[in-house]
C-alpha positions as CSV (number, residue, x, y, z in Angstrom):
1,X,38.7,-78.6,98.8
2,X,39.1,-77.9,95.1
3,X,35.7,-76.1,95.1
4,X,36.8,-73.9,98.0
5,X,40.1,-73.1,96.3
6,X,38.3,-72.1,93.1
7,X,36.0,-69.8,95.1
8,X,39.0,-68.3,96.9
9,X,40.8,-67.7,93.7
10,X,37.7,-66.1,92.1
11,X,37.3,-63.8,95.2
12,X,41.0,-62.9,95.2
13,X,41.1,-62.1,91.5
14,X,41.4,-58.3,91.2
15,X,40.6,-58.0,94.9
16,X,37.7,-55.7,95.9
17,X,36.8,-54.7,92.4
18,X,33.1,-55.1,91.5
19,X,31.9,-58.5,90.3
20,X,30.8,-57.1,86.9
21,X,34.3,-55.5,86.4
22,X,36.0,-58.8,87.1
23,X,33.7,-60.6,84.7
24,X,34.4,-57.9,82.0
25,X,38.2,-58.4,82.3
26,X,37.8,-62.2,82.1
27,X,35.6,-61.8,79.0
28,X,38.3,-59.7,77.4
29,X,40.9,-62.3,78.1
30,X,38.8,-65.1,76.7
31,X,37.6,-63.3,73.6
32,X,40.9,-61.8,72.5
33,X,42.6,-65.0,71.4
34,X,39.5,-65.9,69.3
35,X,39.6,-62.5,67.5
36,X,43.4,-62.8,67.1
37,X,43.0,-66.1,65.2
38,X,40.7,-64.5,62.6
39,X,42.3,-61.0,62.4
40,X,45.2,-59.7,64.5
41,X,44.5,-56.1,63.2
42,X,41.0,-56.2,64.8
43,X,42.4,-57.9,67.9
44,X,44.8,-55.0,68.2
45,X,42.0,-52.4,68.1
46,X,40.0,-54.5,70.6
47,X,43.0,-54.5,72.9
48,X,43.3,-50.7,72.7
49,X,39.6,-50.2,73.5
50,X,39.9,-52.7,76.4
51,X,42.9,-50.9,77.8
52,X,41.1,-47.6,77.6
53,X,38.3,-49.3,79.6
54,X,40.7,-50.2,82.4
55,X,41.8,-46.5,82.5
56,X,38.2,-45.3,82.6
57,X,37.5,-47.6,85.5
58,X,40.7,-46.5,87.4
59,X,38.6,-45.7,90.6
60,X,37.2,-49.3,90.5
61,X,40.6,-51.0,90.1
62,X,44.1,-49.5,89.5
63,X,44.7,-50.1,85.8
64,X,48.2,-51.8,86.3
65,X,46.7,-55.2,87.0
66,X,43.9,-55.6,84.5
67,X,45.9,-53.6,81.9
68,X,48.9,-55.7,82.6
69,X,47.0,-58.9,82.1
70,X,45.8,-57.6,78.7
71,X,49.3,-56.6,77.7
72,X,50.8,-60.0,78.7
73,X,48.1,-61.8,76.7
74,X,48.9,-59.6,73.7
75,X,52.5,-60.6,73.8
76,X,51.6,-64.3,74.2
77,X,49.3,-64.0,71.2
78,X,52.1,-62.5,69.1
79,X,50.5,-59.1,68.7
80,X,53.8,-57.6,69.9
81,X,57.0,-59.0,71.3
82,X,58.9,-58.5,74.6
83,X,61.7,-56.9,72.5
84,X,59.2,-54.3,71.1
85,X,58.0,-53.4,74.6
86,X,61.6,-52.9,75.8
87,X,62.3,-50.8,72.7
88,X,59.3,-48.6,73.5
89,X,60.4,-48.3,77.1
90,X,63.9,-47.5,75.9
91,X,62.7,-44.7,73.7
92,X,60.7,-43.3,76.6
93,X,63.5,-43.8,79.2
94,X,63.7,-40.0,79.9
95,X,60.0,-40.1,80.9
96,X,60.5,-43.1,83.1
97,X,63.4,-41.5,84.9
98,X,61.4,-38.3,85.3
99,X,58.6,-40.2,87.0
100,X,60.9,-42.1,89.2
101,X,63.0,-39.2,90.5
102,X,61.2,-35.9,89.7
103,X,57.9,-36.8,91.4
104,X,59.9,-38.1,94.4
105,X,61.8,-34.8,94.4
106,X,58.7,-32.7,94.5
107,X,57.6,-34.7,97.5
108,X,60.6,-33.3,99.4
109,X,59.5,-29.7,98.5
110,X,56.0,-30.1,99.9
111,X,56.3,-27.9,103.0
112,X,57.5,-25.0,100.8
113,X,54.8,-25.6,98.2
114,X,52.0,-25.9,100.8
115,X,53.3,-22.7,102.5
116,X,53.4,-20.7,99.2
117,X,50.1,-21.9,97.8
118,X,48.3,-21.5,101.1
119,X,49.2,-17.8,101.0
120,X,47.9,-17.6,97.4
121,X,44.7,-19.5,98.1
122,X,43.8,-17.4,101.2
123,X,45.0,-14.2,99.6
124,X,43.1,-14.5,96.3
125,X,39.3,-14.5,97.1
126,X,38.1,-14.4,93.5
127,X,37.6,-18.0,92.2
128,X,37.9,-16.7,88.6
129,X,41.3,-15.0,89.3
130,X,42.5,-18.0,91.3
131,X,41.6,-20.4,88.4
132,X,43.3,-18.1,85.9
133,X,46.4,-18.0,88.1
134,X,46.6,-21.8,88.3
135,X,46.1,-22.3,84.6
136,X,48.5,-19.6,83.5
137,X,51.2,-20.6,86.1
138,X,50.9,-24.2,84.9
139,X,51.2,-23.1,81.3
140,X,54.2,-20.8,82.0
141,X,56.0,-23.5,84.0
142,X,55.3,-26.2,81.5
143,X,56.8,-24.1,78.7
144,X,60.2,-24.1,80.5
145,X,60.0,-27.2,82.7
146,X,57.9,-30.2,82.0
147,X,54.2,-31.0,82.1
148,X,54.6,-34.0,84.4
149,X,56.8,-32.0,86.8
150,X,54.2,-29.2,87.0
151,X,51.4,-31.7,87.5
152,X,53.3,-33.3,90.3
153,X,53.6,-29.9,92.0
154,X,49.8,-29.1,91.8
155,X,49.0,-32.7,93.0
156,X,51.3,-32.2,96.0
157,X,49.6,-28.9,96.8
158,X,46.1,-30.2,96.4
159,X,46.8,-33.3,98.6
160,X,48.2,-30.9,101.3
161,X,45.1,-28.7,101.2
162,X,42.8,-31.7,101.3
163,X,44.6,-33.4,104.2
164,X,44.4,-30.2,106.3
165,X,40.7,-29.8,106.0
166,X,39.8,-33.5,106.1
167,X,41.7,-33.8,109.4
168,X,39.7,-31.0,110.9
169,X,36.5,-32.3,109.4
170,X,37.2,-35.5,111.2
171,X,37.4,-33.7,114.6
172,X,41.2,-33.8,114.9
173,X,43.9,-31.2,115.3
174,X,46.3,-30.4,112.4
175,X,49.2,-32.1,114.2
176,X,47.3,-35.4,114.8
177,X,48.0,-38.4,112.6
178,X,45.1,-39.1,110.3
179,X,44.1,-41.3,107.3
180,X,42.3,-38.9,104.9
181,X,41.5,-41.8,102.5
182,X,38.2,-42.6,104.2
183,X,35.3,-40.4,105.3
184,X,34.2,-42.7,108.2
185,X,35.4,-40.2,110.8
186,X,34.1,-37.1,109.1
187,X,31.6,-35.3,111.3
188,X,28.2,-35.0,109.7
189,X,28.3,-31.2,110.1
190,X,31.3,-31.0,107.8
191,X,30.2,-33.5,105.0
192,X,28.6,-31.0,102.7
193,X,31.5,-28.6,103.0
194,X,33.9,-31.5,102.3
195,X,32.0,-32.4,99.1
196,X,32.1,-28.7,98.0
197,X,35.8,-28.6,98.8
198,X,36.4,-31.7,96.7
199,X,34.6,-30.0,93.8
200,X,36.7,-26.8,94.3
201,X,40.0,-28.8,94.2
202,X,38.7,-30.7,91.1
203,X,38.2,-27.4,89.4
204,X,41.7,-26.1,90.2
205,X,43.4,-29.4,89.2
206,X,41.7,-29.5,85.8
207,X,42.5,-25.8,85.1
208,X,46.1,-26.6,86.1
209,X,46.2,-29.8,84.0
210,X,44.8,-28.0,80.9
211,X,47.4,-25.2,81.6
212,X,50.2,-27.8,81.3
213,X,48.9,-28.5,77.7
214,X,48.6,-24.8,76.9
215,X,52.3,-24.2,77.8
216,X,53.6,-27.6,76.7
217,X,52.8,-27.0,73.0
218,X,54.8,-23.8,72.9
219,X,58.5,-24.8,73.4
220,X,60.7,-27.8,72.6
221,X,61.1,-28.7,76.3
222,X,57.3,-28.6,77.0
223,X,56.5,-32.2,75.9
224,X,58.8,-35.1,75.1
225,X,57.7,-35.3,71.5
226,X,58.5,-31.6,71.0
227,X,62.2,-32.3,71.5
228,X,62.1,-35.2,69.0
229,X,60.3,-33.0,66.4
230,X,62.8,-30.2,67.0
231,X,65.8,-32.5,66.6
232,X,64.5,-33.9,63.3
233,X,63.6,-30.4,62.0
234,X,66.8,-28.8,63.3
235,X,64.9,-26.1,65.3
236,X,66.5,-24.3,68.2
237,X,64.5,-23.1,71.3
238,X,63.3,-19.7,70.1
239,X,62.9,-20.9,66.5
240,X,60.6,-23.7,67.7
241,X,58.6,-21.1,69.7
242,X,58.1,-18.8,66.7
243,X,57.2,-21.7,64.4
244,X,54.4,-22.7,66.7
245,X,53.4,-19.2,67.9
246,X,50.7,-18.5,65.2
247,X,48.8,-21.5,66.6
248,X,50.0,-21.8,70.2
249,X,49.4,-18.2,71.2
250,X,45.8,-17.9,70.0
251,X,45.1,-21.3,71.7
252,X,46.6,-20.0,74.9
253,X,44.4,-16.9,74.9
254,X,41.3,-19.0,74.1
255,X,42.2,-21.6,76.8
256,X,42.4,-18.9,79.4
257,X,39.2,-17.3,78.2
258,X,37.5,-20.7,78.4
259,X,38.8,-21.0,82.0
260,X,37.1,-17.7,82.9
261,X,33.8,-18.6,81.1
262,X,33.5,-22.0,82.8
263,X,33.9,-20.3,86.2
264,X,31.4,-17.6,85.3
265,X,28.8,-20.0,83.8
266,X,29.4,-22.7,86.4
267,X,29.0,-25.4,83.7
268,X,30.7,-28.8,83.1
269,X,31.4,-29.2,86.8
270,X,33.1,-25.9,87.3
271,X,32.3,-22.9,89.5
272,X,32.6,-24.5,92.9
273,X,33.5,-22.0,95.6
274,X,35.7,-22.3,98.7
275,X,33.1,-22.3,101.4
276,X,33.5,-19.9,104.4
277,X,33.9,-22.8,106.8
278,X,36.7,-24.4,104.8
279,X,38.4,-21.0,104.4
280,X,38.2,-20.5,108.1
281,X,39.8,-23.9,108.8
282,X,42.6,-23.1,106.3
283,X,43.1,-19.7,107.8
284,X,43.3,-21.2,111.3
285,X,45.7,-23.8,110.1
286,X,47.9,-21.1,108.5
287,X,47.8,-19.0,111.7
288,X,48.6,-22.1,113.9
289,X,51.5,-23.1,111.6
290,X,52.9,-19.6,111.6
291,X,52.7,-19.4,115.4
292,X,54.3,-22.9,116.0
293,X,56.8,-22.6,113.2
294,X,60.3,-23.0,114.7
295,X,63.6,-21.7,113.3
296,X,64.2,-25.3,112.1
297,X,60.8,-25.3,110.2
298,X,61.6,-22.0,108.6
299,X,65.0,-23.2,107.5
300,X,63.5,-26.3,106.0
301,X,61.1,-24.1,103.9
302,X,64.0,-21.8,102.9
303,X,66.2,-24.7,101.8
304,X,63.3,-26.2,99.8
305,X,62.7,-22.7,98.2
306,X,66.4,-22.6,97.2
307,X,66.2,-26.1,95.8
308,X,63.0,-25.1,93.9
309,X,64.9,-22.2,92.3
310,X,67.7,-24.5,91.3
311,X,65.1,-26.9,89.8
312,X,63.6,-24.1,87.7
313,X,67.0,-22.8,86.5
314,X,68.4,-26.2,85.5
315,X,65.2,-27.4,83.8
316,X,64.6,-24.0,82.2
317,X,68.1,-23.9,80.6
318,X,67.8,-27.7,79.9
319,X,71.2,-28.3,81.5
320,X,70.2,-32.0,82.2
321,X,67.4,-34.4,81.6
322,X,64.4,-33.9,84.0
323,X,64.9,-37.3,85.6
324,X,68.5,-36.4,86.5
325,X,67.4,-33.0,87.8
326,X,64.8,-34.9,90.0
327,X,67.6,-36.9,91.5
328,X,69.5,-33.7,92.2
329,X,66.5,-32.3,94.0
330,X,66.1,-35.4,96.1
331,X,69.8,-35.3,97.2
332,X,69.8,-31.5,97.9
333,X,66.5,-31.4,99.7
334,X,67.2,-34.4,101.9
335,X,70.9,-33.7,102.6
336,X,70.3,-30.1,103.8
337,X,67.1,-30.9,105.7
338,X,68.5,-33.9,107.6
339,X,66.4,-36.6,106.0
340,X,68.8,-39.5,106.0
341,X,66.7,-42.5,107.1
342,X,65.9,-45.0,104.3
343,X,62.2,-45.4,105.3
344,X,61.6,-41.7,105.2
345,X,63.1,-41.4,101.7
346,X,61.2,-44.5,100.6
347,X,57.8,-42.8,101.1
348,X,58.6,-40.3,98.4
349,X,58.6,-43.0,95.7
350,X,55.3,-44.6,96.7
351,X,53.3,-42.2,94.4
352,X,55.4,-42.5,91.3
353,X,56.4,-46.1,91.0
354,X,52.9,-47.7,90.5
355,X,52.3,-45.1,87.7
356,X,55.8,-45.9,86.2
357,X,54.9,-49.6,86.1
358,X,51.5,-48.7,84.5
359,X,53.3,-46.5,81.9
360,X,55.5,-49.5,80.9
361,X,52.4,-51.6,80.5
362,X,51.1,-48.8,78.3
363,X,54.2,-49.1,76.1
364,X,53.2,-52.7,75.5
365,X,49.9,-51.5,74.1
366,X,51.8,-48.9,72.0
367,X,54.0,-51.7,70.7
368,X,50.9,-53.6,69.6
369,X,49.7,-50.4,67.8
370,X,53.0,-50.1,66.1
371,X,53.5,-53.8,65.2
372,X,49.9,-54.2,63.9
373,X,50.0,-50.9,62.0
374,X,46.7,-49.8,63.6
375,X,47.3,-46.2,62.5
376,X,48.7,-46.9,59.1
377,X,45.3,-46.6,57.2
378,X,44.9,-43.2,58.7
379,X,48.4,-42.1,57.6
380,X,47.8,-43.4,54.1
381,X,44.5,-41.6,53.8
382,X,45.9,-38.3,55.0
383,X,48.7,-38.5,52.4
384,X,46.2,-38.5,49.6
385,X,45.5,-34.8,50.2
386,X,47.7,-31.8,49.6
387,X,48.3,-28.2,50.8
388,X,46.2,-26.8,53.6
389,X,43.8,-29.7,53.5
390,X,46.6,-32.1,54.2
391,X,47.9,-29.9,57.1
392,X,44.4,-29.7,58.6
393,X,43.9,-33.4,58.3
394,X,47.3,-34.1,59.9
395,X,46.2,-31.8,62.8
396,X,42.8,-33.6,63.2
397,X,44.2,-37.2,62.7
398,X,47.0,-36.6,65.2
399,X,44.5,-35.2,67.7
400,X,42.0,-38.0,67.4
401,X,44.7,-40.7,67.5
402,X,46.4,-39.0,70.5
403,X,43.0,-39.2,72.4
404,X,43.0,-42.9,71.8
405,X,46.6,-43.8,72.5
406,X,49.3,-41.3,73.6
407,X,50.5,-38.0,72.0
408,X,54.2,-38.9,72.3
409,X,53.7,-42.2,70.4
410,X,51.5,-40.6,67.7
411,X,53.9,-37.7,67.1
412,X,56.8,-40.1,66.9
413,X,55.1,-42.2,64.3
414,X,53.9,-39.3,62.2
415,X,57.1,-37.2,62.2
416,X,59.2,-40.2,61.3
417,X,56.8,-41.1,58.4
418,X,56.9,-37.5,57.1
419,X,60.6,-37.3,57.5
420,X,61.1,-40.4,55.4
421,X,58.9,-38.9,52.7
422,X,60.8,-35.6,52.8
423,X,64.1,-37.5,52.5
424,X,62.7,-39.3,49.5
425,X,61.9,-35.9,47.9
426,X,58.1,-36.1,48.1
427,X,57.9,-32.8,50.1
428,X,59.6,-29.4,49.8
429,X,61.2,-28.0,53.0
430,X,58.3,-25.5,53.3
431,X,55.7,-28.3,53.3
432,X,57.9,-30.4,55.7
433,X,57.9,-27.4,58.2
434,X,54.1,-27.0,57.8
435,X,53.4,-30.7,58.5
436,X,55.8,-30.8,61.5
437,X,53.9,-27.8,63.0
438,X,50.6,-29.6,62.3
439,X,51.9,-32.8,64.0
440,X,53.2,-31.0,67.1
441,X,50.1,-28.9,67.6
442,X,47.7,-31.7,66.7
443,X,49.2,-34.1,69.3
444,X,49.4,-31.4,72.0
445,X,46.1,-29.6,71.8
446,X,43.2,-32.0,71.1
447,X,44.8,-34.7,73.2
448,X,43.5,-32.9,76.3
449,X,40.2,-34.7,75.6
450,X,41.0,-37.9,77.5
451,X,43.4,-38.8,80.4
452,X,45.3,-41.2,78.2
453,X,46.0,-38.5,75.6
454,X,48.8,-37.0,77.7
455,X,51.0,-38.6,80.4
456,X,50.4,-35.7,82.8
457,X,46.7,-36.2,82.6
458,X,47.1,-40.0,83.1
459,X,49.3,-39.3,86.1
460,X,46.7,-37.1,87.6
461,X,44.0,-39.8,87.0
462,X,46.0,-42.5,88.7
463,X,47.4,-40.4,91.5
464,X,46.5,-40.8,95.1
465,X,44.6,-37.5,94.8
466,X,42.1,-38.6,92.2
467,X,40.0,-40.9,94.5
468,X,40.2,-38.3,97.3
469,X,38.6,-35.6,95.2
470,X,36.4,-38.1,93.3
471,X,38.1,-37.3,89.9
472,X,37.2,-40.2,87.6
473,X,38.0,-40.8,84.0
474,X,34.5,-39.9,82.9
475,X,34.5,-36.7,85.0
476,X,37.9,-35.7,83.5
477,X,36.6,-36.2,80.0
478,X,33.5,-34.1,80.7
479,X,35.5,-31.3,82.5
480,X,38.0,-31.3,79.6
481,X,35.3,-31.2,76.9
482,X,34.8,-27.4,76.6
483,X,38.5,-26.9,76.5
484,X,38.9,-29.6,73.9
485,X,36.3,-28.0,71.7
486,X,37.4,-24.4,72.0
487,X,41.2,-25.1,71.9
488,X,41.0,-27.6,69.0
489,X,38.8,-25.3,66.8
490,X,41.1,-22.3,67.5
491,X,44.1,-24.4,66.7
492,X,42.6,-25.6,63.4
493,X,41.5,-22.1,62.3
494,X,44.9,-20.7,63.2
495,X,46.6,-23.4,61.2
496,X,44.4,-22.7,58.2
497,X,44.3,-18.9,58.2
498,X,47.5,-17.8,60.0
499,X,50.0,-20.3,58.8
C-alpha cells in the first residue's frame, strides 16, 4: 500500500511534466539546503539560476508550482523572510492591481480589438509595413499607457486571430464551439498553413513586445521604475522625456530599422508571411461577421470603442493608477453591454490571476536577491569608476542584472543607492542626473534580452497564447537577440557621445 502511495505521489508531482524535469526540480530542492549551510550568498545565486530555469521551461510546466516550491524553500532556509516578500509585493502593488484588473478589462474589449485589427491585418498586405505598424503602435501606446496593458491588447488580438483560423482548419464554422488548444482535429491539408500562421503571429507578437520597450523607456508612465526615478529626481512628464531623448530616440529609430531588416533578411525566426489560404479564411470570416452583425453586435463594438478611448485618455493623462482604470473599464464595458452574470465576468480573470500569483513568487526571489546582497559587489565595483566610464558601466550593469532578475527591482536598488550617495554629497547634481538617465535606460533597453527582464515579456511567455503559437523562453531569447544587440549598442553610444 505504501509503495503504491509513493508511486502515486511521484506520478502526481508536477503532473504531466517530463520525468527529467521533475528530477531536476527535486535535485534543486535537495541541493539548495546543503549550499545554504556553507554559503547563503552562493545559495542565493543558485536559487536565481534555478528560478530562471523554471521560466525557461514554461511550456513544460507553468513556473508557478516549481518556482513557488523554490521560493518556499528559500524562506524556510532563511534566505529571505515572509515579511520581505510582503514588502516587495507591497512596493509593486500597482503592478499587481494592473494585472488583476487591466488584463480583465482588455478581455471585455476583445470584439472591438478583433474587429479593428482584422481590418488592419487584411488591409495591409506588406509584412514589413505591418510589422512596423505593430512595433510603432506598441511603442507609442506604451509611452502614454503601460507596457503590460499594451501587451494584453496584442495578446487578445493574436488569440482572436488564432482561434478563427484554428477553428476553420479543424473543419468547423466560425460560430461553432471549439478548443483551439489542441491540433487533434486539424485537417491534414491545413497543418502546414497553421504552422506558418503560428510563425507569422510569433513575429508580430515579438515586434509588438519589443515596441513596448522602445516606448516604455521614453516617459515616466512607460514603466513602473520610470515613475520612481522621476519622483526621486523631481522630473515632470516632459522634463523626463527630454532627459531621456538623446538615448531613447536613437534607440527607437534603430529598433524600428531592426524590425525592417529582420523581415527583409528573414533571420532569427522572422519573415513568416500570411499564407493565401489563411488570408482567405480571415477574409471569409470578416465578410461573414459583417453580414451577420446585428444592431446589438454593432452597439457592443461601439461601446467598447468608447470605453477604449476613455482608457487611453485616463491613462495618458495619468488621472488614476492603471489598476484602478482597469476596474473602470470592466465596470463600463460590462454594464453597458449587459454582461451581468458572475460566471461570464469570471472568465476575464482566468488569464491574469495565475501570472499575478507567479509575479508574487518572483518577488520572493527578488527578496532573496535583496537580503543576500547578490548585486552589491557589482554596485561597489561600478562606484570605483568616474565620469562617462561610470555612466557606461551603470548602463551595462543595470542591463545585465535586469536580464537576470527584473528591471523594476534593479532600477529601484540602483536609484536608491545613488540617491543616498548624492544626499551624502558624493555626487554633484549634474552627475546625479547623468547616473539616473543611465539607470533608467540601462534597465529598460538591454532587458529585452530575456522574458524575465520585463514584466510585459514574462506575461507574454506565460500567457495562454504562448503555447498556442509555440513561443518558448528559448525562442523568445533568440528572436530578441538582434534587437538586444542593436538597441543596447545604440543606447551605449548615445549615452557616451550625445549625453
